[in-house]
C-alpha positions in Angstrom: -133.4 -37.5 -53.9 -137.2 -37.0 -54.5 -136.8 -37.6 -58.2 -134.2 -40.4 -58.2 -135.7 -43.9 -58.5 -134.7 -46.4 -61.2 -135.9 -49.9 -61.2 -134.7 -53.2 -62.3 -136.2 -55.4 -65.0 -136.6 -59.0 -65.7 -136.2 -60.5 -69.2 -138.0 -63.8 -68.7 -137.6 -65.9 -71.9 -137.6 -69.6 -72.2 -134.3 -71.4 -71.8 -133.8 -75.1 -72.6 -130.9 -77.6 -72.2 -129.1 -78.9 -75.2 -125.9 -80.4 -76.5 -122.5 -78.7 -75.8 -120.8 -76.6 -78.4 -117.7 -78.2 -79.9 -115.3 -76.0 -78.0 -113.1 -76.4 -74.8 -114.3 -75.6 -71.3 -113.6 -72.0 -70.4 -114.3 -69.3 -67.8 -115.9 -66.1 -69.1 -117.4 -62.9 -67.7 -120.5 -61.5 -69.4 -122.4 -58.3 -68.7 -125.9 -58.6 -67.3 -128.7 -56.4 -68.6 -130.4 -54.3 -66.0 -129.9 -52.5 -62.7 -131.2 -53.0 -59.2 -132.3 -49.8 -57.3 -134.0 -50.1 -53.9 -135.4 -47.4 -51.6 -135.3 -47.7 -47.8 -137.2 -50.9 -46.7 -137.8 -52.0 -50.3 -136.8 -55.4 -51.9 -136.2 -55.4 -55.6 -135.4 -58.3 -57.9 -133.4 -58.8 -61.1 -133.3 -62.1 -63.0 -129.7 -62.8 -64.1 -129.8 -65.2 -67.1 -127.3 -68.1 -67.1 -126.7 -69.6 -70.6 -127.5 -73.3 -70.7 -124.6 -75.6 -69.9 -122.6 -73.0 -68.0 -121.9 -73.0 -64.3 -122.2 -69.6 -62.5 -119.3 -68.8 -60.3 -119.5 -65.2 -59.3 -121.5 -62.0 -59.7 -119.5 -58.7 -59.7 -121.1 -55.3 -59.5 -120.9 -51.7 -58.3 -122.9 -50.6 -55.2 -123.7 -46.9 -54.9 -125.6 -45.3 -52.0 -127.4 -41.9 -52.1 -128.8 -40.5 -48.9 -129.0 -37.1 -47.2 -127.8 -38.8 -44.0 -126.0 -42.1 -44.8 -125.7 -42.8 -41.1 -129.5 -43.6 -41.1 -128.8 -46.6 -43.4 -127.6 -49.9 -41.8 -127.0 -52.4 -44.5 -127.7 -53.8 -48.0 -128.8 -57.4 -48.1 -128.4 -59.3 -51.4 -129.9 -62.8 -51.9 -130.2 -65.4 -54.7 -133.7 -66.5 -54.4 -134.1 -67.5 -50.7 -130.3 -67.8 -50.1 -128.6 -64.8 -48.6 -125.4 -64.0 -50.5 -124.2 -61.0 -48.5 -125.2 -58.5 -45.9 -123.1 -55.5 -46.6 -122.6 -52.1 -44.8 -124.6 -49.4 -46.7 -121.4 -47.9 -48.2 -120.5 -47.5 -51.9 -117.9 -49.7 -53.5 -117.4 -52.9 -55.5 -119.4 -56.0 -54.7 -118.4 -59.6 -55.3 -120.9 -62.4 -54.7 -120.2 -66.1 -54.9 -123.0 -68.0 -56.6 -123.5 -71.7 -57.5 -125.5 -73.8 -59.9 -128.2 -74.5 -57.3 -129.0 -70.8 -57.4 -130.2 -71.1 -60.9 -134.0 -71.5 -61.2 -135.8 -73.8 -63.6 -136.2 -70.9 -65.9 -132.4 -70.6 -66.3 -132.0 -67.4 -64.2 -130.6 -66.4 -60.8 -133.3 -64.3 -59.1 -131.0 -61.7 -57.5 -132.8 -59.7 -54.7 -131.6 -56.6 -52.9 -133.0 -54.9 -49.8 -131.9 -51.6 -48.3 -132.3 -51.7 -44.5 -132.5 -48.6 -42.2 -130.6 -48.4 -38.9 -132.9 -49.3 -36.0 -134.5 -46.3 -34.3 -133.9 -43.9 -37.2 -137.7 -43.5 -37.8 -138.2 -41.7 -34.5 -138.2 -37.9 -34.2 -138.4 -35.5 -31.4 -142.1 -35.0 -32.1 -142.7 -38.8 -31.8 -143.9 -38.9 -35.4 -142.7 -41.4 -38.1 -143.2 -39.0 -41.0 -139.4 -38.5 -41.5 -138.8 -42.1 -42.6 -135.2 -42.0 -43.7 -134.4 -41.3 -47.3 -132.0 -43.4 -49.3 -131.4 -45.2 -52.6 -129.1 -48.2 -53.1 -128.2 -49.0 -56.7 -126.4 -52.1 -57.9 -125.2 -51.7 -61.5 -122.4 -52.7 -63.9 -123.4 -56.2 -63.1 -121.3 -59.0 -64.6 -121.7 -62.8 -64.3 -118.6 -65.0 -64.3 -119.3 -68.5 -65.6 -117.3 -71.7 -66.3 -117.9 -74.7 -68.5 -119.2 -75.4 -72.0 -122.1 -73.4 -73.3 -124.8 -75.7 -74.7 -126.1 -75.2 -78.2 -129.9 -75.0 -78.4 -131.6 -77.8 -80.1 -135.0 -76.1 -80.7 -136.3 -72.9 -82.1 -137.9 -72.2 -78.7 -134.5 -72.3 -77.0 -132.5 -70.5 -79.6 -133.4 -66.9 -78.5 -133.2 -67.7 -74.8 -132.8 -65.4 -71.8 -129.0 -65.9 -71.8 -128.5 -64.3 -75.2 -126.2 -61.3 -75.2 -125.8 -60.6 -78.9 -127.7 -61.5 -82.1 -126.3 -61.0 -85.5 -128.5 -61.2 -88.6 -126.7 -62.2 -91.8 -127.9 -61.7 -95.3 -126.1 -61.7 -98.7 -124.5 -58.4 -99.4 -126.0 -58.5 -102.9 -129.5 -59.3 -101.6 -132.4 -57.7 -103.5 -134.7 -55.2 -101.9 -137.4 -57.7 -100.9 -134.8 -59.9 -99.1 -133.4 -56.8 -97.3 -136.9 -56.0 -96.2 -137.2 -59.4 -94.6 -133.9 -58.9 -93.0 -135.0 -55.6 -91.4 -138.2 -57.3 -90.2 -136.0 -59.9 -88.5 -134.0 -57.2 -86.9 -137.1 -55.6 -85.3 -138.6 -59.0 -84.4 -135.4 -60.0 -82.5 -135.0 -56.5 -80.9 -138.6 -56.7 -79.5 -137.5 -59.7 -77.4 -134.6 -58.1 -75.6 -133.7 -55.0 -73.7 -131.4 -52.4 -75.2 -128.3 -54.0 -73.5 -128.5 -56.9 -76.0 -126.8 -56.0 -79.3 -128.8 -56.7 -82.5 -127.1 -55.9 -85.8 -127.2 -56.7 -89.5 -124.1 -57.8 -91.4 -123.2 -59.3 -94.8 -123.2 -63.1 -95.0 -119.6 -64.0 -95.5 -118.7 -67.7 -95.8 -115.6 -67.7 -93.7 -116.8 -65.4 -90.9 -116.6 -66.9 -87.4 -118.3 -65.5 -84.3 -117.2 -66.0 -80.7 -118.5 -65.1 -77.2 -120.9 -66.3 -74.6 -124.5 -65.9 -75.4 -123.9 -65.0 -79.1 -126.4 -66.1 -81.8 -126.4 -65.8 -85.6 -129.5 -65.8 -87.8 -128.7 -66.4 -91.5 -131.4 -65.5 -94.0 -131.0 -67.4 -97.3 -133.1 -66.8 -100.4 -135.0 -69.9 -101.6 -138.1 -71.2 -103.2 -141.0 -73.2 -101.8 -141.7 -73.6 -98.1 -139.6 -71.9 -95.4 -137.1 -74.2 -93.7 -135.0 -73.8 -90.6 -131.8 -75.5 -89.3 -129.7 -75.0 -86.3 -126.0 -75.7 -86.3 -122.6 -74.2 -85.4 -121.4 -73.2 -88.8 -120.5 -69.7 -87.6 -118.7 -70.8 -84.4 -121.7 -70.1 -82.3 -125.3 -71.3 -82.4 -126.6 -70.4 -85.9 -130.2 -70.5 -87.1 -130.4 -70.6 -90.9 -133.8 -69.7 -92.4 -134.3 -70.4 -96.1 -137.3 -69.2 -98.1 -138.9 -66.5 -100.2 -138.8 -62.9 -98.9 -142.5 -63.2 -97.8 -141.7 -66.5 -96.1 -138.8 -65.1 -94.3 -140.9 -62.1 -93.1 -143.5 -64.5 -91.8 -140.8 -66.6 -90.1 -139.5 -63.4 -88.4 -143.0 -62.8 -87.0 -143.0 -66.4 -85.7 -139.8 -65.7 -83.7 -141.8 -63.2 -81.6 -144.8 -65.5 -81.1 -145.8 -66.8 -77.6 -146.4 -70.1 -79.3 -142.8 -70.6 -80.4 -142.6 -73.3 -77.7 -144.5 -75.6 -80.1 -141.4 -75.7 -82.3 -139.7 -78.6 -80.5 -136.9 -79.0 -83.0 -134.3 -76.9 -84.8 -135.1 -78.5 -88.2 -138.5 -77.3 -89.3 -140.6 -76.7 -92.3 -143.2 -74.0 -92.8 -142.3 -71.7 -89.9 -144.7 -68.8 -90.1 -146.9 -66.4 -88.1 -149.1 -63.5 -88.9 -147.6 -60.2 -87.6 -149.8 -58.6 -84.8 -152.6 -56.6 -86.4 -152.3 -52.9 -85.9 -155.6 -51.1 -85.1 -156.4 -47.9 -83.2 -157.2 -48.5 -79.6 -159.1 -45.9 -77.6 -159.1 -47.4 -74.1 -156.4 -49.6 -72.5 -156.8 -51.0 -69.0 -154.0 -51.1 -66.5 -154.2 -54.9 -66.8 -153.4 -54.6 -70.5 -150.6 -52.2 -69.6 -148.9 -54.9 -67.5 -150.0 -53.5 -64.2 -152.4 -56.2 -63.2 -151.3 -56.2 -59.6 -151.3 -52.6 -58.3 -151.0 -52.4 -54.5 -149.6 -49.7 -52.3 -149.0 -49.9 -48.6 -146.9 -48.7 -45.7 -145.9 -45.7 -43.7 -143.8 -43.2 -45.6 -143.9 -43.1 -49.4 -144.7 -45.9 -51.9 -145.3 -45.9 -55.6 -146.9 -47.8 -58.5 -145.5 -47.2 -61.9 -147.5 -47.8 -65.2 -145.7 -47.4 -68.5 -147.9 -46.0 -71.4 -146.4 -46.1 -74.9 -148.2 -43.9 -77.4 -147.7 -46.8 -79.8 -150.0 -48.9 -77.7 -152.9 -47.0 -79.1 -152.0 -47.8 -82.7 -150.9 -44.4 -83.7 -150.3 -40.8 -82.5 -152.6 -39.2 -79.9 -153.4 -35.6 -79.0 -154.5 -36.2 -75.4 -154.8 -38.9 -72.7 -157.4 -39.3 -69.9 -156.4 -41.4 -66.9 -159.1 -43.2 -64.9 -158.2 -44.8 -61.6 -160.6 -46.8 -59.5 -159.8 -48.7 -56.4 -160.3 -49.2 -52.7 -158.3 -48.1 -49.7 -158.4 -49.2 -46.1 -160.0 -46.9 -43.5 -157.5 -44.3 -42.3 -157.1 -44.6 -38.5 -157.4 -41.6 -36.3 -154.2 -39.6 -36.2 -153.0 -40.8 -39.5 -152.6 -38.5 -42.5 -152.7 -40.2 -45.9 -152.9 -38.9 -49.4 -152.9 -40.4 -53.0 -151.0 -38.5 -55.7 -151.1 -38.9 -59.4 -148.1 -37.9 -61.5 -147.7 -38.0 -65.3 -144.1 -37.7 -66.6 -143.0 -36.2 -63.3 -145.8 -33.6 -63.0 -148.3 -33.7 -60.2 -151.8 -33.7 -61.7 -154.0 -34.8 -58.8 -153.8 -35.2 -55.0 -156.5 -36.7 -52.8 -156.9 -36.9 -49.0 -157.8 -40.5 -48.1 -159.6 -39.7 -44.9 -163.2 -40.4 -45.2 -164.7 -43.4 -47.1 -162.9 -46.3 -48.6 -163.3 -45.7 -52.4 -160.7 -44.2 -54.6 -161.7 -42.4 -57.7 -159.3 -40.3 -59.9 -160.0 -38.8 -63.3 -157.2 -36.8 -64.8 -156.8 -35.2 -68.3 -153.2 -35.1 -69.4 -152.3 -31.9 -71.4 -150.8 -32.4 -74.8 -147.7 -30.5 -73.7 -146.9 -33.3 -71.2 -147.1 -36.2 -73.6 -144.2 -38.1 -75.0 -143.8 -41.3 -77.0 -143.1 -43.1 -73.7 -145.2 -41.9 -70.8 -144.7 -42.6 -67.1 -147.8 -42.7 -64.8 -146.8 -42.8 -61.1 -149.3 -43.2 -58.3 -148.0 -42.4 -54.9 -149.3 -43.2 -51.4 -148.0 -41.0 -48.6 -149.0 -42.0 -45.1 -147.8 -40.5 -41.8 -147.9 -42.6 -38.6 -149.7 -41.2 -35.6 -147.8 -39.9 -32.5 -146.4 -42.5 -30.3 -146.5 -45.4 -32.8 -143.0 -45.1 -34.3 -140.8 -48.2 -34.5 -139.2 -50.6 -37.0 -140.3 -50.8 -40.6 -143.6 -52.6 -40.5 -146.7 -53.0 -42.5 -148.9 -49.9 -42.4 -152.6 -50.0 -41.6 -153.1 -47.8 -44.8 -153.4 -49.8 -48.0 -154.5 -48.9 -51.5 -155.6 -51.5 -54.0 -156.2 -50.4 -57.6 -158.8 -52.1 -59.7 -156.6 -52.8 -62.7 -159.5 -53.8 -65.0 -161.6 -50.7 -64.2 -158.6 -48.3 -64.2 -157.5 -47.3 -67.7 -156.0 -44.8 -70.0 -158.2 -43.3 -72.7 -156.7 -41.6 -75.8 -157.9 -39.0 -78.2 -156.4 -39.7 -81.5 -155.0 -37.0 -83.7 -152.0 -35.8 -85.6 -149.7 -36.1 -82.6 -146.5 -34.2 -82.0 -143.8 -33.1 -84.4 -140.1 -34.0 -84.4 -138.5 -37.2 -83.4 -141.0 -37.6 -80.5 -143.6 -38.5 -83.2 -141.9 -41.9 -83.7 -142.4 -44.8 -83.5 -146.1 -44.4 -83.0 -146.4 -42.5 -86.3 -145.6 -45.8 -88.1 -148.7 -47.5 -86.6 -146.7 -50.8 -86.4 -145.6 -50.9 -90.1 -142.5 -49.2 -91.5 -142.1 -48.6 -95.3 -138.4 -48.2 -95.9 -137.4 -46.1 -99.0 -134.0 -46.4 -100.7 -133.4 -42.9 -102.0 -131.7 -42.3 -105.3 -128.4 -41.5 -103.6 -128.4 -44.9 -101.9 -126.1 -46.6 -104.4 -125.4 -49.5 -102.0 -128.7 -50.8 -100.7 -127.1 -53.2 -98.3 -125.1 -50.5 -96.5 -128.2 -48.3 -96.4 -130.2 -51.2 -94.9 -127.5 -51.8 -92.3 -127.8 -48.1 -91.3 -131.6 -48.5 -91.2 -131.2 -51.6 -88.9 -129.5 -49.5 -86.3 -132.3 -46.9 -86.3 -135.1 -49.5 -86.3 -133.5 -51.4 -83.4 -133.6 -48.2 -81.3 -137.1 -47.4 -82.4 -138.3 -50.9 -81.6 -137.5 -50.4 -77.9 -140.3 -47.8 -77.7 -142.8 -49.7 -79.8 -145.6 -51.7 -78.3 -145.4 -54.5 -80.8 -142.8 -55.8 -83.3 -142.5 -53.4 -86.2 -143.0 -55.0 -89.7 -140.9 -53.6 -92.6 -141.4 -53.5 -96.3 -139.3 -51.8 -99.0 -141.3 -49.1 -100.9 -140.8 -46.2 -103.3 -141.0 -42.6 -102.2 -143.8 -42.1 -104.8 -145.8 -44.9 -103.3 -145.3 -43.5 -99.8 -146.3 -39.9 -100.7 -149.3 -41.0 -102.8 -150.4 -44.0 -100.7 -152.0 -44.6 -97.4 -148.9 -45.1 -95.2 -148.9 -42.6 -92.4 -145.1 -42.6 -92.1 -141.9 -44.0 -93.6 -138.1 -44.1 -93.3 -136.2 -42.5 -96.2 -132.6 -43.4 -96.7 -130.2 -41.2 -98.6 -132.4 -39.0 -100.8 -131.2 -37.1 -103.8 -131.5 -33.3 -103.7 -134.9 -33.5 -105.5 -136.1 -36.2 -103.1 -135.0 -34.1 -100.1 -137.1 -31.2 -101.4 -140.1 -33.6 -101.7 -139.5 -34.7 -98.1 -139.7 -31.1 -96.9 -136.6 -31.5 -94.6 -136.0 -29.0 -91.9 -132.3 -28.9 -92.8 -131.3 -29.3 -96.5 -128.1 -31.3 -96.6 -125.6 -29.3 -98.6 -123.0 -26.5 -98.5 -125.6 -23.9 -97.7 -127.3 -24.8 -94.4 -130.4 -23.0 -93.2 -132.5 -23.9 -90.1 -135.6 -22.2 -88.9 -137.2 -20.8 -86.7 -134.8 -17.9 -86.6 -133.5 -18.3 -90.2 -130.0 -19.3 -89.2 -127.8 -19.7 -92.3 -124.2 -20.7 -92.9 -122.3 -21.9 -95.9 -119.3 -24.3 -95.6 -117.8 -27.2 -97.3 -117.5 -29.7 -94.5 -119.2 -33.1 -95.0 -122.1 -34.0 -92.7 -124.7 -36.7 -92.0 -128.1 -35.9 -90.6 -131.2 -37.6 -89.3 -134.4 -35.5 -89.7 -138.1 -35.8 -88.9 -140.5 -34.0 -91.2 -144.1 -33.9 -92.3 -145.0 -33.3 -95.9 -148.1 -31.4 -97.1 -150.3 -34.4 -97.3 -149.6 -35.4 -93.7 -147.1 -38.2 -94.3 -144.3 -38.2 -91.7 -140.8 -39.0 -92.8 -137.8 -40.1 -90.8 -134.9 -39.3 -93.2 -131.3 -40.3 -93.0 -129.2 -38.1 -95.4 -125.6 -37.3 -96.0 -123.6 -34.8 -98.0 -119.9 -34.6 -99.0 -119.2 -32.3 -102.0 -122.4 -33.5 -103.8 -122.0 -37.2 -102.7 -125.2 -37.9 -100.9 -124.8 -41.7 -100.4 -123.9 -43.8 -97.4 -120.7 -42.7 -95.7 -118.5 -43.1 -92.6 -120.3 -40.1 -91.2 -123.7 -41.5 -91.6 -122.6 -44.8 -90.0 -121.2 -42.8 -87.0 -124.5 -41.0 -86.8 -126.6 -44.2 -86.7 -124.3 -45.8 -84.2 -124.7 -42.7 -82.0 -128.5 -43.0 -82.2 -128.3 -46.7 -81.3 -126.2 -46.0 -78.3 -128.9 -44.1 -76.5 -132.6 -44.4 -75.9 -134.8 -43.0 -78.7 -136.3 -40.6 -76.2 -133.0 -38.8 -76.0 -133.9 -37.2 -79.3 -137.3 -36.0 -78.1 -136.5 -32.3 -78.0 -135.3 -32.1 -81.6 -136.2 -32.8 -85.2 -132.6 -32.6 -86.7 -129.7 -34.7 -85.4 -126.4 -33.8 -87.1 -122.9 -35.2 -87.0 -119.9 -33.4 -88.6 -116.2 -34.1 -88.7 -115.1 -31.8 -85.8 -118.2 -32.1 -83.6 -120.0 -34.7 -81.5 -123.6 -35.5 -82.6 -126.0 -32.8 -81.7 -129.8 -32.2 -81.9 -131.5 -29.1 -83.1 -135.1 -27.8 -83.1 -136.4 -26.2 -86.3 -139.5 -25.1 -84.4 -141.7 -28.0 -85.3 -141.0 -30.2 -82.2 -143.7 -31.3 -79.9 -147.5 -30.7 -80.1 -148.8 -27.6 -82.0 -149.0 -24.5 -79.8 -152.6 -24.0 -80.6 -153.5 -27.6 -79.4 -151.5 -27.1 -76.1 -153.1 -23.7 -75.6 -156.6 -25.0 -76.3 -156.2 -27.8 -73.8 -154.7 -25.5 -71.1 -157.8 -23.3 -71.5 -160.2 -26.3 -71.3 -158.4 -27.6 -68.1 -158.1 -24.2 -66.3 -161.3 -24.7 -64.4 -160.2 -28.0 -62.9 -156.7 -27.7 -61.7 -155.5 -30.5 -59.4 -155.3 -30.0 -55.7 -151.8 -29.0 -54.6 -150.2 -31.0 -51.8 -146.6 -31.4 -51.0 -146.1 -31.6 -47.3 -142.5 -31.1 -46.5 -142.8 -33.5 -43.6 -143.7 -36.3 -45.9 -141.1 -38.9 -46.4 -139.5 -39.0 -49.9 -138.3 -42.6 -50.1 -139.1 -43.8 -53.6 -139.9 -47.4 -53.8 -141.9 -49.4 -56.3 -144.6 -51.6 -54.8 -146.4 -54.5 -56.5 -146.4 -54.2 -60.3 -143.4 -56.3 -61.3 -142.9 -54.1 -64.4 -140.1 -52.2 -65.9 -139.8 -48.5 -64.8 -137.7 -45.6 -65.8 -139.4 -42.9 -63.8 -137.2 -39.9 -64.7 -137.4 -39.2 -68.4 -135.1 -36.3 -68.0 -132.1 -38.5 -67.5 -132.4 -40.3 -70.8 -129.0 -39.0 -72.0 -127.3 -41.1 -69.3 -128.5 -44.2 -71.1 -130.1 -45.9 -68.1 -131.7 -49.1 -69.2 -135.3 -49.9 -68.5 -135.6 -52.8 -66.2 -138.2 -54.6 -64.0 -138.3 -53.9 -60.3 -140.8 -55.5 -58.1 -141.6 -55.2 -54.4 -141.9 -58.5 -52.6 -144.6 -58.4 -49.9 -146.8 -60.7 -48.0 -149.6 -60.3 -50.5 -147.6 -62.1 -53.2 
C-alpha cells in the first residue's frame, strides 16, 4: 500500500464548435484516457473530453478499493464540477454516472472529481494519537463516456486536434519519396506530442476509396506539391480530414505548427503558408520546478501528503550522468507535541529526510547517483505530520504546512555519455531523429510505418516534439548526429552498427557468450553504440537471409507501441520469434557504466541521507497541489498504466 499511488491526468486542448458531420444522429461509447486514484481524504480530478456537437449521457467505469482495513473507509464521492453525481459505499464494482450537457465546461470537458472519505472516528487510537490515519486507495479506471447526437466537424486548424480526439491517422502516398516520408514521420511525432498514449496515432497509405469511422477520429493527409503550403478541412474520409499540400520542407514546418501554442491564430480550415520553427534543442544545465510544471508546490495536513515532480532526461537536451536536486521553501512552525518530517525520494529511493522542528526554512540538497537515473525520473517530496495527543478528530487542515519555492528549487544536470541500452532513448536524440533506411528495406513506406510506431512510443518520453529527417548510414556515422534510427540493415550494415545480437541463424549474445544456431525467423529491436560514440536504435529482421520488413517486425513494433517505452529500460535487445512472446535481453551494456556508478557511490559515501521510516507514520499516498501528471511507481510499467494528471483541491486554490 505504501508504494501504490497512481494519479489522473488532464489533457486540456482547445475545443471549438463547428458544423455537424453529414451523418445521422447516433449513440456511441468512447474510451476516456486517464485514471482517477485518490488516497484517504484526497480529491482528484480528471477532465473527460466531450467531442463538439455531442451530448454526454453517461459515464461508466470500474471502481476498485485497496485498504488493509476496508471498514475504515466510508464512501467515495464523485462529482462533475460542483455537482455531486454519486456518493457510493467504498466497495469495488462497476459505476454508472448520469451526466448532462450542463456538466460540460467552456473548454469542452467534464471535470470529473473523486474523493475517498474515511469513516468518522477511524482516526482515533487507544493512545489518543492521530498518526494511524487510515490507509486506502480508491481507483476509477476503464472509464467510458456514452454520448448521443451528431459530432461536429471542426472549422479551424485550432479546433481540428481538440481534446475529444481519440484517434489520428496520417496518410501519405505509398510511393512517397524519402523526403515526404520524413515529413510524415515528423507529423506523427508532432501529433503524438499533443496526446497521451491512449490516443492512437498511426501512419497508413493514402488510398482514394478509404473511409474512416468513429467518434473523435481525425485524418491528416499529406500531399506533395509545389509553392506555398496550403491546408483544407473537409469530410473526404468520412471523418474530419485535414489535407496539407506542400513541399517536404513545407510539410515538416506545418507539422511543427500543429504543436504551436499559437495555433489558435489559425481561425480557418483553409490556410496558406502554415509554418513554424521546431523548438530549438540546446543543452540545459539547470531547470527550475516552475519549468518542470510544478509551479504550485504545497503540502499540508496530518498524516502523509506528497508532491510529485516529473523529470525527463530529454528536458536537459541530451543524456546526463548525474542530477542534483535543490529544494528551497518555507514551513509553518511545528507546534509542541507534533512530529513532522520532510522526505525526498528519487525513483522510489529515499535520499534525504529532515526533522521540521526548529526554524521555518526548508533546505534540501541531494545528489542523485547515476545508478538511480532513468529516462523518466520521479521526484517525490513527502510531508509526514503526527497530531499531538488529545487532538484527534475528523479530517481537517493541519497546522503543519510546507510551501516550496518553485523558482528557487531546481534540478541541475551533469551532462555526459548517459546510460546504455534502451534507457538511453529518447534523450540520446537531443530532439532530432535521423532515420536511415537500410539496404534491406526494399519497401520504404512499410519501413516508415514501422518507424512511426517506434517514434510514437518514444515521443511520450520526450520533452519536446521530435523532428525527423531521412539520412544515410554513412552520413550518420561520419556526421555530428548523436543518435539515429536504423531500419532493416544488411548484414554489412549490421556489422557497422555493432549490434549486440546479429540477426541470423547463428545467434550469440554477451555477456556470457550464449550461442545457438537455428533457422526460425525473428525480428529484433536493438540499442547499440558504435566506436565513434553514435547511438543507434536498430530495427532488424531475418528470415532465411531475407532481412526486409516482415510480419514479425510489424508484430514487434506493435508490441513496443502497446507499452510505455520505459518497459524496455532493463534491456538492449527486444526479440520476437514465431513461437514466443516478445522478450527483452541484456547484453551487459544496459544502464550507466559500472565505473561511473562506483565513482559516484564513493563520492557520496560521506554524506548518506538521514534514515527515517517511523512505523507509526501514516502511509496514505495523496498528491497535493501540483496539478501534474504522475506515475510514481516505475516498477509497474509493464502493466501499461497511463500517465495522467491528478491534482488536490484545497482552500489555497
